[in-house]
Each structure stands twice: as structure tokens, then as C-alpha cells.
C-alpha positions as CSV (number, residue, x, y, z in Angstrom):
1,M,-4.7,12.1,-1.6
2,K,-3.3,10.7,-4.8
3,N,-5.2,8.0,-6.6
4,Y,-2.9,5.2,-7.7
5,I,-3.9,4.1,-11.1
6,C,-2.1,2.7,-14.2
7,H,1.2,4.7,-14.6
8,K,0.5,5.7,-18.2
9,S,-3.1,6.7,-17.3
10,E,-1.8,8.7,-14.3
11,E,0.8,10.4,-16.5
12,S,-1.9,11.3,-19.0
13,I,-4.2,12.7,-16.3
14,E,-1.3,14.8,-15.0
15,D,-0.6,16.1,-18.4
16,Y,-4.2,17.1,-19.0
17,L,-4.5,18.8,-15.6
18,E,-1.3,20.7,-16.2
19,T,-2.7,21.7,-19.7
20,I,-5.9,22.9,-18.1
21,L,-4.0,24.9,-15.4
22,I,-1.7,26.8,-17.8
23,P,-4.3,28.4,-20.1
24,N,-6.5,29.0,-17.0
25,R,-3.9,31.5,-15.9
26,R,-4.2,33.6,-19.1
27,L,-7.8,33.0,-20.2
28,P,-11.0,33.9,-18.3
29,A,-12.3,30.3,-18.9
30,V,-11.0,27.0,-20.3
31,R,-13.0,24.7,-22.6
32,S,-12.2,21.3,-24.1
33,I,-11.4,23.0,-27.4
34,D,-8.6,25.0,-25.7
35,V,-7.1,21.8,-24.3
36,A,-7.4,20.1,-27.7
37,N,-5.6,23.0,-29.3
38,E,-2.9,23.2,-26.7
39,L,-2.1,19.5,-26.9
40,N,-2.9,19.2,-30.6
41,F,-5.3,16.3,-29.8
42,S,-8.6,15.5,-31.4
43,K,-11.8,16.8,-29.8
44,P,-13.1,13.3,-29.2
45,S,-9.9,12.3,-27.4
46,V,-10.1,15.3,-25.2
47,S,-13.8,14.6,-24.5
48,V,-12.9,11.1,-23.3
49,A,-10.1,12.5,-21.1
50,M,-12.4,15.1,-19.6
51,K,-14.9,12.3,-18.7
52,N,-12.1,10.5,-17.0
53,L,-11.0,13.6,-15.1
54,K,-14.5,14.2,-14.0
55,A,-14.8,10.5,-12.8
56,H,-11.6,11.0,-10.7
57,R,-13.1,14.3,-9.4
58,Y,-10.2,16.4,-10.6
59,I,-12.5,18.7,-12.7
60,T,-16.1,19.9,-13.0
61,V,-17.6,21.2,-16.2
62,S,-20.1,24.0,-16.1
63,E,-23.3,24.0,-18.2
64,E,-21.5,26.4,-20.6
65,G,-18.7,23.9,-21.0
66,Y,-16.1,25.7,-18.9
67,I,-13.6,23.3,-17.2
68,L,-13.0,24.0,-13.6
69,L,-10.3,22.3,-11.5
70,T,-11.5,20.9,-8.2
71,N,-9.2,21.6,-5.2
72,E,-7.6,18.2,-5.6
73,G,-7.2,18.7,-9.4
74,R,-5.7,22.1,-8.9
75,E,-3.3,20.8,-6.2
76,L,-2.1,18.0,-8.5
77,A,-1.9,20.3,-11.5
78,E,0.1,22.9,-9.6
79,N,2.4,20.2,-8.2
80,I,3.1,18.8,-11.7
81,Y,3.6,22.3,-13.1
82,E,6.0,23.2,-10.4
83,R,8.0,20.1,-11.1
84,H,8.0,20.8,-14.8
85,T,9.1,24.4,-14.5
86,L,11.8,23.7,-11.9
87,L,13.3,20.7,-13.8
88,T,13.2,22.6,-17.1
89,D,14.9,25.7,-15.5
90,W,17.5,23.4,-13.9
91,L,18.3,21.6,-17.2
92,V,18.5,25.0,-19.1
93,H,20.8,26.2,-16.3
94,L,23.0,23.2,-17.0
95,G,23.3,24.3,-20.7
96,V,20.6,22.0,-22.2
97,D,18.7,23.4,-25.1
98,P,15.4,24.9,-23.8
99,Q,13.2,22.6,-26.0
100,I,15.1,19.5,-25.0
101,A,15.0,20.6,-21.4
102,A,11.2,21.0,-21.5
103,S,10.8,17.6,-23.2
104,D,13.0,15.9,-20.7
105,A,11.4,17.6,-17.7
106,C,8.0,16.4,-18.9
107,K,9.3,12.8,-18.7
108,M,11.0,13.3,-15.4
109,E,8.1,15.1,-13.6
110,H,5.9,12.0,-13.7
111,D,8.4,9.4,-12.5
112,I,10.2,11.0,-9.7
113,T,9.0,10.2,-6.2
114,P,7.9,13.0,-3.9
115,E,10.9,12.3,-1.5
116,S,13.5,12.5,-4.3
117,Y,11.8,15.5,-5.9
118,E,11.9,17.5,-2.6
119,A,15.6,16.6,-2.2
120,M,16.4,17.6,-5.8
121,K,14.3,20.8,-5.4
122,K,16.2,21.9,-2.3
123,C,19.5,21.3,-4.1
124,I,18.4,22.8,-7.4
125,L,17.1,26.0,-5.7
126,S,20.4,26.3,-3.9
127,L,22.4,25.8,-7.1
128,L,20.2,28.3,-9.1
129,K,20.9,31.0,-6.4
130,T,24.7,30.6,-6.4
131,D,25.7,29.3,-9.9
132,K,25.9,31.0,-13.3
133,P,23.6,29.6,-16.0
134,G,25.2,27.3,-18.5
135,A,28.5,27.1,-16.6
136,N,28.3,23.3,-16.3
137,N,30.8,23.6,-13.4
138,H,28.4,23.8,-10.4
139,M,28.7,20.3,-9.0
140,P,32.2,20.5,-7.5
141,Q,31.5,24.0,-6.1
142,A,28.0,23.5,-5.0
143,I,28.5,20.2,-3.1
144,P,32.0,20.4,-1.6
145,S,31.0,18.0,1.2
146,M,29.9,15.3,-1.2
147,P,32.5,12.5,-0.8
148,T,34.4,11.3,-3.9
149,V,33.4,7.7,-4.5
150,I,35.9,5.4,-6.2
151,F,34.5,2.2,-7.6
152,T,36.6,-0.9,-7.9
153,I,35.5,-3.3,-10.5
154,K,36.5,-6.8,-9.9
155,R,36.8,-9.3,-12.7
156,P,34.2,-12.1,-12.3
157,P,35.9,-15.4,-11.6
158,F,34.7,-17.0,-14.8
159,L,36.6,-14.4,-16.8
160,S,39.9,-15.0,-15.0
């Protein structure tokens, strides 16, 4: 399903798709100008990105200039948006400033593997149900079965 392309390019594509998805929930139609305004990018930059998204078949553009997500584009956008909101909520829950949490979540959402994300998601949802926001004390309570690991650091022979 997922096209494997240059990481930075993939991250950019994901950001554009997420940016198309969000206004699409509150506006009857999304145009390139809406995306440019949302991201504070120039119209020519967004135009190039839209051509790239069309080439990857993530979007179609109507004759009127309305951007429509394809099924694959919508699926990828919703996946990235879910990651972003879950990770942001989790960081805010840990007591991180909401703006910093959103910025950090944006970085994390692109790099985490699906397997790791699903494991984190399961744990985070469990924590968010049982823990108080900003308490910063959830790890010992939430994961009592996690063994305590003690690391022994040995001095390298050349330092002895």
C-alpha cells in the first residue's frame, strides 16, 4: 500500500495530506490556496506539491480546483492525523506544553514504525483511561509488571 520514497519527501507528502484532511472536515471544499494559507507556504510551492500528490495518486483536482483525497490518500492522511493527535494528547497528558507537544508529535508521527506505533497506541490509550493528566507519575502505576532493569557499566580494559 505505502509507496517507499525518499524519507523527507515522504514526510512532506504526509504533511500535505494531513493538511488537506483537516480543513476538509470544516470547509465544503479545499483548494490549493487553503493549503498554502494553512502551512504558510507560497502558492507555487503548494502547486508543485499538489502535482506530486497527483502523481502518487493521493489526490485528484476537480476542474474547479477542488482538492479531493483518493481512498489511498485519505487512508494515509487519517493514519498520520491519528498518530499526530494521539501523540500530542499523550505528551500533553505527561505535562508537556501543548505547542511543544504538537511540534514533537509532528516529528514523531513520521518516523515511528507501524508496529511500534500500535504498541504505543495500546499503552497510551490504556494510560489515558486510568491516569490523571499532567501527573507525571503514571509509569510505575500503569506498568507494574515491567521489570526493573539494572545496568552494570564495566570499565573498558584500556581505562583500567
